C-alpha positions as CSV (number, residue, x, y, z in Angstrom):
1,M,28.2,17.3,1.8
2,R,26.3,16.6,5.1
3,D,26.2,13.0,6.4
4,P,22.5,11.9,4.9
5,S,21.6,9.6,8.1
6,T,21.4,12.9,9.5
7,A,19.0,14.8,7.5
8,E,15.4,14.6,6.9
9,F,14.7,11.2,5.7
10,T,12.3,11.9,2.8
11,A,11.7,11.8,-1.0
12,V,11.7,15.5,-1.0
13,S,14.1,16.2,1.0
14,I,16.9,13.7,-0.3
15,A,15.3,14.4,-3.7
16,A,16.5,18.3,-3.7
17,R,19.8,18.0,-1.9
18,V,21.0,15.9,-4.9
19,R,19.5,17.7,-7.3
20,D,21.6,21.3,-5.6
21,G,24.8,19.0,-5.3
22,T,25.0,19.1,-1.3
23,L,24.3,15.2,-1.5
24,S,25.4,12.7,-3.7
25,P,23.1,9.5,-5.1
26,V,25.7,7.4,-3.7
27,A,25.7,8.7,-0.1
28,A,21.7,8.6,-0.5
29,V,21.9,5.0,-1.7
30,D,24.7,4.0,1.1
31,D,22.8,5.3,3.8
32,A,19.8,3.4,3.1
33,L,21.8,-0.1,2.7
34,R,22.9,0.9,6.3
35,R,19.8,1.4,7.5
36,I,18.7,-2.1,5.8
37,E,21.7,-3.7,7.2
38,H,21.3,-2.5,10.5
39,R,16.9,-2.9,11.1
40,D,16.0,-5.7,8.3
41,P,17.3,-8.7,10.8
42,R,14.3,-7.7,13.3
43,I,11.6,-7.1,10.9
44,R,12.4,-8.6,7.4
45,A,10.8,-6.5,5.3
46,F,13.4,-7.4,2.4
47,V,13.5,-10.7,0.0
48,R,16.4,-9.5,-2.1
49,V,18.9,-6.2,-1.3
50,L,20.3,-5.1,-4.4
51,G,23.4,-3.5,-2.6
52,E,26.5,-3.2,-5.1
53,R,24.0,-2.9,-8.1
54,A,22.1,0.3,-6.4
55,R,25.1,1.6,-6.2
56,A,26.4,1.3,-9.3
57,D,23.0,2.7,-10.4
58,A,23.7,6.1,-7.9
59,E,26.9,6.6,-10.3
60,V,25.4,6.2,-13.6
61,L,22.7,8.6,-12.2
62,A,25.0,11.1,-10.8
63,S,26.5,12.0,-13.9
64,R,23.3,12.4,-15.7
65,P,22.9,15.5,-17.6
66,D,19.6,16.2,-16.3
67,L,20.4,15.0,-12.9
68,A,19.3,18.8,-11.8
69,D,15.5,18.2,-13.3
70,L,14.9,14.8,-11.7
71,P,11.9,14.7,-9.0
72,L,12.9,11.8,-7.2
73,A,17.0,12.6,-7.9
74,G,18.7,9.8,-6.1
75,V,16.2,8.9,-3.8
76,P,16.3,4.9,-2.6
77,V,13.1,3.1,-3.2
78,A,12.2,0.0,-2.1
79,I,10.0,-2.4,-4.6
80,K,7.4,-5.1,-4.2
81,D,8.4,-8.4,-5.2
82,N,5.3,-8.7,-7.7
83,V,6.1,-6.6,-10.5
84,Q,9.2,-7.0,-12.6
85,V,12.9,-5.3,-12.1
86,Q,14.8,-6.0,-15.0
87,G,17.7,-8.5,-14.1
88,E,16.1,-9.8,-11.1
89,P,13.7,-12.6,-10.4
90,M,10.1,-11.5,-9.7
91,R,9.2,-14.5,-7.1
92,D,5.6,-13.1,-6.4
93,G,6.4,-14.8,-2.4
94,S,6.1,-18.0,-4.0
95,V,8.5,-20.9,-4.7
96,A,6.1,-22.2,-7.4
97,T,7.1,-18.9,-9.7
98,D,9.8,-19.0,-12.5
99,P,13.0,-17.7,-11.0
100,T,14.4,-16.3,-14.1
101,P,15.6,-13.1,-13.9
102,S,13.3,-10.4,-15.6
103,T,14.1,-9.0,-19.1
104,H,12.6,-5.6,-18.1
105,D,11.1,-3.1,-15.9
106,H,7.5,-2.6,-14.7
107,P,6.0,0.5,-16.0
108,T,5.9,2.1,-12.6
109,V,9.5,0.8,-12.1
110,A,10.8,2.0,-15.6
111,R,8.9,5.9,-14.4
112,L,10.7,5.7,-11.1
113,R,14.3,5.0,-12.7
114,A,13.6,7.6,-15.3
115,A,12.7,10.2,-12.5
116,G,15.7,9.6,-10.5
117,A,14.8,7.0,-8.1
118,I,17.1,4.4,-7.1
119,P,15.7,0.8,-6.3
120,V,17.7,-0.5,-3.7
121,G,15.6,-3.8,-3.1
122,L,12.4,-6.1,-3.6
123,T,10.1,-6.5,-0.6
124,A,8.2,-9.3,0.9
125,V,5.0,-10.4,0.0
126,P,2.5,-13.3,0.9
127,E,2.2,-15.9,-1.7
128,L,0.4,-14.4,-5.1
129,C,0.2,-11.6,-3.0
130,V,-3.2,-12.9,-2.0
131,W,-3.1,-12.3,2.1
132,G,-3.2,-9.7,4.5
133,A,-0.1,-11.0,6.6
134,V,3.7,-11.4,5.1
135,D,5.3,-15.2,5.6
136,S,6.7,-17.9,4.2
137,P,8.4,-20.9,5.2
138,G,10.8,-19.9,8.0
139,V,10.4,-16.2,7.6
140,I,7.5,-13.9,9.2
141,T,7.8,-10.5,8.3
142,R,7.0,-8.4,11.1
143,N,5.4,-5.0,11.8
144,P,7.8,-2.6,13.2
145,W,6.0,-0.7,16.1
146,N,5.3,-4.7,17.7
147,P,7.2,-7.6,16.1
148,D,4.5,-9.9,17.7
149,R,1.9,-8.5,15.0
150,V,2.2,-8.3,10.9
151,P,2.7,-5.7,9.3
152,G,-0.5,-6.3,7.2
153,G,-0.7,-7.5,3.8
154,S,0.1,-8.0,1.0
155,S,2.5,-5.0,0.7
156,G,3.1,-5.4,4.3
157,G,7.2,-5.9,3.7
158,S,7.0,-2.6,1.6
159,A,5.0,-0.7,4.7
160,A,7.6,-2.1,7.0
161,A,10.4,-0.9,5.3
162,V,9.4,2.7,5.2
163,A,7.6,2.7,8.9
164,D,11.1,1.4,10.1
165,G,12.9,4.1,8.6
166,M,14.9,2.1,5.8
167,V,13.5,4.0,3.0
168,P,11.7,7.1,1.9
169,I,9.4,5.4,-0.2
170,A,7.9,2.3,-1.5
171,L,5.7,0.9,-4.6
172,A,3.4,-1.3,-3.4
173,A,0.1,-2.3,-5.0
174,D,-3.4,-2.8,-3.7
175,G,-6.0,-5.5,-4.7
176,M,-8.2,-6.0,-1.7
177,G,-6.9,-3.5,0.2
178,S,-3.4,-4.1,0.3
179,I,-1.8,-0.7,0.5
180,R,-3.9,0.8,2.8
181,I,-3.9,-2.4,5.0
182,P,-0.3,-2.4,5.5
183,S,0.1,1.6,5.3
184,A,-3.0,1.6,8.2
185,A,-0.8,-1.3,10.9
186,C,2.3,0.1,10.3
187,G,1.5,3.8,10.6
188,V,2.4,5.2,7.4
189,F,0.5,7.0,4.4
190,G,-0.4,5.0,1.3
191,I,-2.7,5.9,-1.3
192,K,-4.5,3.5,-3.6
193,P,-5.2,5.5,-6.5
194,S,-8.5,5.4,-9.5
195,R,-8.6,2.5,-11.9
196,G,-6.3,3.9,-14.6
197,V,-4.4,6.3,-13.1
198,V,-1.1,4.3,-12.8
199,P,-0.2,1.5,-15.0
200,S,-1.3,-1.8,-13.2
201,E,-0.1,-4.7,-15.3
202,L,-0.6,-6.7,-12.6
203,G,-0.4,-10.8,-13.3
204,A,-3.1,-11.9,-15.4
205,H,-5.1,-8.9,-15.6
206,S,-4.8,-7.1,-12.4
207,W,-7.4,-9.2,-10.7
208,F,-10.5,-8.5,-13.0
209,G,-9.8,-4.6,-12.3
210,L,-9.1,-4.9,-8.6
211,A,-5.6,-3.9,-8.3
212,E,-3.3,-1.0,-8.3
213,N,0.2,0.2,-7.8
214,G,0.8,3.1,-5.8
215,P,3.1,4.5,-3.0
216,I,3.6,4.3,0.5
217,A,5.7,7.0,2.2
218,S,5.9,8.2,5.8
219,T,4.6,12.0,4.3
220,V,1.7,13.0,2.1
221,E,4.3,15.1,0.5
222,D,6.1,12.3,-0.5
223,A,3.6,10.2,-1.7
224,A,2.0,12.4,-3.5
225,L,5.3,13.2,-5.3
226,M,5.6,9.3,-5.9
227,L,2.1,9.1,-7.5
228,S,2.9,12.5,-9.6
229,V,6.2,10.0,-11.0
230,L,4.3,6.7,-11.0
231,A,1.2,8.4,-12.6
232,D,3.5,10.7,-15.3
233,N,1.1,13.7,-14.4
234,P,3.1,16.5,-12.7
235,D,-0.2,18.1,-11.3
236,L,-0.7,15.4,-9.1
237,R,2.2,16.7,-6.3
238,R,0.6,19.7,-5.9
239,I,-1.7,19.1,-3.1
240,P,-4.6,21.7,-3.0
241,E,-5.3,24.6,-0.2
242,P,-7.8,23.2,2.2
243,R,-11.2,24.2,1.2
244,P,-14.4,24.0,3.3
245,L,-15.6,19.8,2.5
246,R,-18.8,18.1,3.0
247,I,-17.1,14.6,4.8
248,G,-19.3,11.7,5.7
249,V,-18.0,10.0,8.9
250,A,-18.9,6.1,8.6
251,L,-18.1,3.9,11.1
252,N,-20.4,0.8,10.1
253,P,-18.7,-2.2,8.9
254,P,-19.3,-3.9,5.8
255,S,-21.2,-6.7,7.3
256,W,-23.2,-7.0,10.5
257,I,-21.5,-9.6,11.7
258,L,-18.2,-7.9,12.0
259,R,-17.7,-5.6,14.7
260,V,-15.2,-2.4,15.0
261,D,-12.9,-2.2,18.0
262,P,-13.3,0.6,20.2
263,E,-10.1,2.6,19.8
264,W,-10.6,2.4,15.7
265,A,-13.7,4.0,16.1
266,A,-12.7,6.4,18.3
267,G,-9.9,7.3,15.8
268,V,-12.2,7.9,13.4
269,E,-14.4,10.0,15.6
270,K,-11.4,12.4,17.3
271,T,-10.3,12.9,13.3
272,A,-14.0,13.9,12.3
273,A,-13.9,16.3,15.3
274,L,-10.4,18.0,14.3
275,L,-11.4,18.2,10.7
276,A,-15.0,19.7,12.0
277,S,-12.9,22.3,13.8
278,A,-11.0,23.5,10.6
279,G,-14.1,24.6,9.1
280,H,-15.4,21.3,7.4
281,R,-18.9,20.1,7.8
282,T,-19.1,16.6,8.8
283,D,-22.0,14.2,8.8
284,T,-22.3,10.8,10.6
285,T,-23.8,8.2,8.2
286,R,-23.6,4.7,6.9
287,V,-22.0,3.4,3.9
288,P,-24.8,1.7,2.0
289,Y,-22.6,-1.3,1.4
290,P,-24.2,-4.3,-0.8
291,P,-25.4,-6.9,1.0
292,N,-22.5,-9.3,0.4
293,M,-19.2,-8.7,-1.4
294,T,-19.1,-11.6,-3.9
295,A,-17.9,-8.7,-6.7
296,A,-15.0,-8.2,-4.6
297,F,-14.4,-12.2,-3.1
298,A,-15.4,-13.7,-6.7
299,R,-12.4,-11.6,-8.1
300,W,-10.4,-12.2,-5.7
301,M,-10.4,-15.8,-6.2
302,A,-10.7,-16.0,-9.9
303,G,-7.9,-13.7,-10.6
304,T,-5.5,-15.7,-8.4
305,A,-6.5,-18.7,-10.3
306,D,-5.6,-17.3,-13.4
307,D,-2.4,-15.8,-11.7
308,A,-1.3,-19.5,-11.3
309,A,-2.4,-20.8,-14.3
310,D,0.9,-21.7,-15.4
311,L,2.5,-22.9,-12.1
312,D,2.1,-26.4,-10.5
313,P,-0.1,-26.5,-8.3
314,A,2.2,-29.3,-5.9
315,L,4.6,-26.0,-5.6
316,L,2.0,-23.7,-3.9
317,Q,0.9,-23.2,-0.3
318,P,-2.3,-25.5,0.5
319,R,-3.9,-22.3,1.8
320,T,-3.2,-20.8,-2.1
321,R,-4.0,-24.2,-3.8
322,R,-7.3,-24.5,-2.1
323,H,-7.9,-20.4,-2.8
324,V,-7.1,-21.1,-6.6
325,A,-9.5,-24.0,-6.9
326,L,-12.0,-22.0,-5.5
327,G,-11.5,-19.2,-8.4
328,R,-12.1,-21.8,-10.8
329,A,-15.1,-23.0,-9.9
330,I,-16.3,-19.4,-10.0
331,E,-15.0,-19.0,-13.4
332,R,-16.8,-22.1,-14.3
333,A,-19.8,-21.0,-12.6
334,G,-20.6,-18.0,-14.3
335,L,-20.3,-15.7,-11.2
336,L,-18.3,-13.0,-12.5
337,R,-20.7,-10.5,-13.8
338,E,-19.9,-6.8,-14.4
339,S,-23.9,-6.3,-13.2
340,Q,-22.2,-6.8,-9.7
341,V,-20.3,-3.8,-10.0
342,T,-22.8,-1.4,-11.9
343,R,-25.1,-2.1,-8.9
344,I,-22.6,-1.4,-6.3
345,E,-21.6,1.9,-8.2
346,Q,-24.8,3.5,-8.3
347,R,-25.8,3.3,-5.1
348,M,-22.1,4.5,-4.2
349,L,-22.7,7.3,-6.6
350,S,-26.2,8.0,-5.1
351,F,-24.6,7.7,-1.4
352,F,-21.7,10.2,-3.0
353,S,-23.6,12.8,-4.0
354,Q,-24.1,14.2,-0.5
355,F,-20.0,14.2,0.5
356,D,-16.8,15.2,-1.2
357,V,-15.2,12.3,0.7
358,V,-16.0,9.7,3.3
359,L,-14.0,8.6,6.1
360,T,-14.0,4.9,7.9
361,P,-11.7,3.1,10.1
362,S,-8.6,1.7,8.1
363,L,-8.7,-1.5,9.7
364,A,-11.6,-2.9,12.2
365,R,-9.1,-3.9,15.3
366,P,-5.4,-4.2,15.6
367,P,-3.4,-6.2,12.8
368,I,-3.1,-10.2,14.0
369,E,-0.8,-11.9,15.5
370,A,2.5,-12.5,13.6
371,L,2.7,-16.2,12.9
372,A,3.2,-18.6,10.3
373,W,0.1,-18.0,8.4
374,S,1.4,-19.6,5.3
375,E,0.6,-23.1,7.3
376,K,-2.7,-22.7,8.3
377,S,-5.5,-23.5,6.3
378,W,-7.4,-21.5,3.9
379,A,-10.7,-20.6,5.9
380,A,-8.3,-19.7,9.0
381,N,-6.8,-17.4,6.8
382,V,-9.9,-15.7,5.5
383,V,-11.4,-15.1,8.6
384,A,-8.7,-13.8,10.2
385,N,-8.3,-11.2,7.4
386,V,-11.8,-10.3,6.7
387,R,-12.1,-9.6,10.8
388,Y,-9.5,-7.2,11.0
389,A,-9.8,-5.8,7.8
390,P,-12.6,-5.7,5.9
391,F,-12.9,-1.9,5.0
392,S,-11.3,-1.9,1.8
393,A,-12.1,-4.2,-0.9
394,M,-15.0,-2.4,-2.1
395,W,-13.6,0.6,-3.1
396,N,-11.3,-2.0,-5.3
397,V,-14.0,-3.2,-7.3
398,L,-14.9,0.2,-8.0
399,G,-11.9,1.8,-8.8
400,W,-12.2,4.9,-6.5
401,P,-9.2,6.8,-5.2
402,A,-8.9,5.9,-1.0
403,A,-6.0,6.1,1.5
404,S,-4.6,5.4,4.9
405,V,-4.1,7.7,7.3
406,P,-2.1,7.6,10.7
407,V,-4.4,9.2,13.4
408,G,-2.7,7.6,16.6
409,M,-1.8,4.1,18.6
410,H,-3.8,1.6,20.0
411,S,-3.1,0.9,23.6
412,G,-3.5,-2.8,23.7
413,S,-1.6,-3.8,20.9
414,R,0.9,-0.6,20.6
415,T,0.1,-0.3,17.1
416,P,-1.1,2.2,15.0
417,L,-4.6,3.5,14.0
418,A,-5.9,4.7,11.0
419,V,-8.5,6.1,9.0
420,Q,-9.4,5.2,5.5
421,I,-10.3,8.5,3.4
422,V,-12.0,8.0,0.5
423,A,-13.1,9.9,-3.1
424,P,-15.5,9.4,-5.7
425,P,-13.1,8.6,-9.5
426,G,-10.6,11.5,-9.8
427,G,-10.3,12.6,-6.4
428,E,-6.5,11.8,-5.5
429,Q,-5.9,15.4,-5.2
430,T,-8.9,15.9,-2.6
431,V,-7.7,12.9,-0.8
432,L,-4.3,14.0,-0.7
433,A,-5.5,17.8,0.4
434,V,-7.5,16.1,3.3
435,A,-4.3,13.7,4.4
436,A,-2.5,16.6,4.1
437,E,-4.5,18.8,6.5
438,L,-4.5,15.9,9.1
439,E,-0.8,15.8,9.1
440,R,-0.3,19.6,9.7
441,R,-3.2,19.5,12.6
442,Q,-2.2,16.6,14.7
443,G,1.1,14.5,12.6
444,W,2.3,11.2,13.6
445,R,5.7,9.4,14.3
446,R,6.9,8.7,11.2
447,H,9.2,6.0,11.9
448,A,8.7,3.0,14.5
449,P,11.3,3.4,17.2
450,V,14.6,1.7,16.7
């Protein structure tokens, strides 16, 4: 059998070789574990490596009679530490959570296992997945492209693990941009599906419907394959052939007080020009964001408060305690109103009647410095997060599909640039088609330099 370390490190390639017998599941897992051992001490993407358990799972998989039919046969996968993995504690980035091992797999993990994937580790998240940087006292998860910067959050561990070539795919979750923000920061592809496409079941109630599970991968094809498994919908693996699309190109940030870094804006303009040269109609526009993002922020804070309802406040980080207190005040004040969402939805449906997809920057500026953000104040965290990552949250409020696609490198921060692709509900395949076309026409370096 070929040494998997010399073969293409993608989920599609690994699964194909396991199915045809040229690669054993154990060899595929061993390769990922070697990569994690050698690379993770610099990045700290993982909070728990499953090691012998993953090897044992691979040996069992090798004897499955349906091995040749499994879409993710033998593919090593990282799991964000905010969903249940049977036999492992789910700490959600906090010492306040229950250290007891989970008694069952989350539906997304169960679907990945059923498709032949092998979980090899749990990835780092900020406390309760609230923040746009990943650290805990004494440990900072870093960006593989520039360790002085964060990998984004809250799925920063998952994105860093893929970007550093430790695993080909990773399970992530997105409540205020937590798939797209780290995918943009780390130069990988991540897609948040429409509400209800993939089981969410995150925390008390998935932050009042803001949060969705989805894939992070180094290629669009890998992400589509993983998404089809998570959604239990094989059709989502099929990326449609390009057709002429109406593409809106919007650089305006959600608030007038925010500014977009010129290189991030140029990344969108360059991408739009490329798509126009491919035959798509591109029109400069402005997304009609609401005057404020109360609908998103209220659900973010109140959702966190509900997730923390059974936790000891004394064990939470000060920034999270403040966030929880504000969330409880919001709920008491009755500030969670469905009419907030309805107004935004009506405005956006009217806007999207002109377009099939809309491009925006994925981030407004490079990812923030890799510091001990867990020791800083609530206000410092919120201001830093909003300034660099304001473009994601509204699509969580609406439950619309959105993805981040790498489009270059920032000369100052030495971290990737990316564009966000947004479509109306059910537009996952349109988003995937545009992303795949960008991948074919300009591509991106799939892994950070080791």
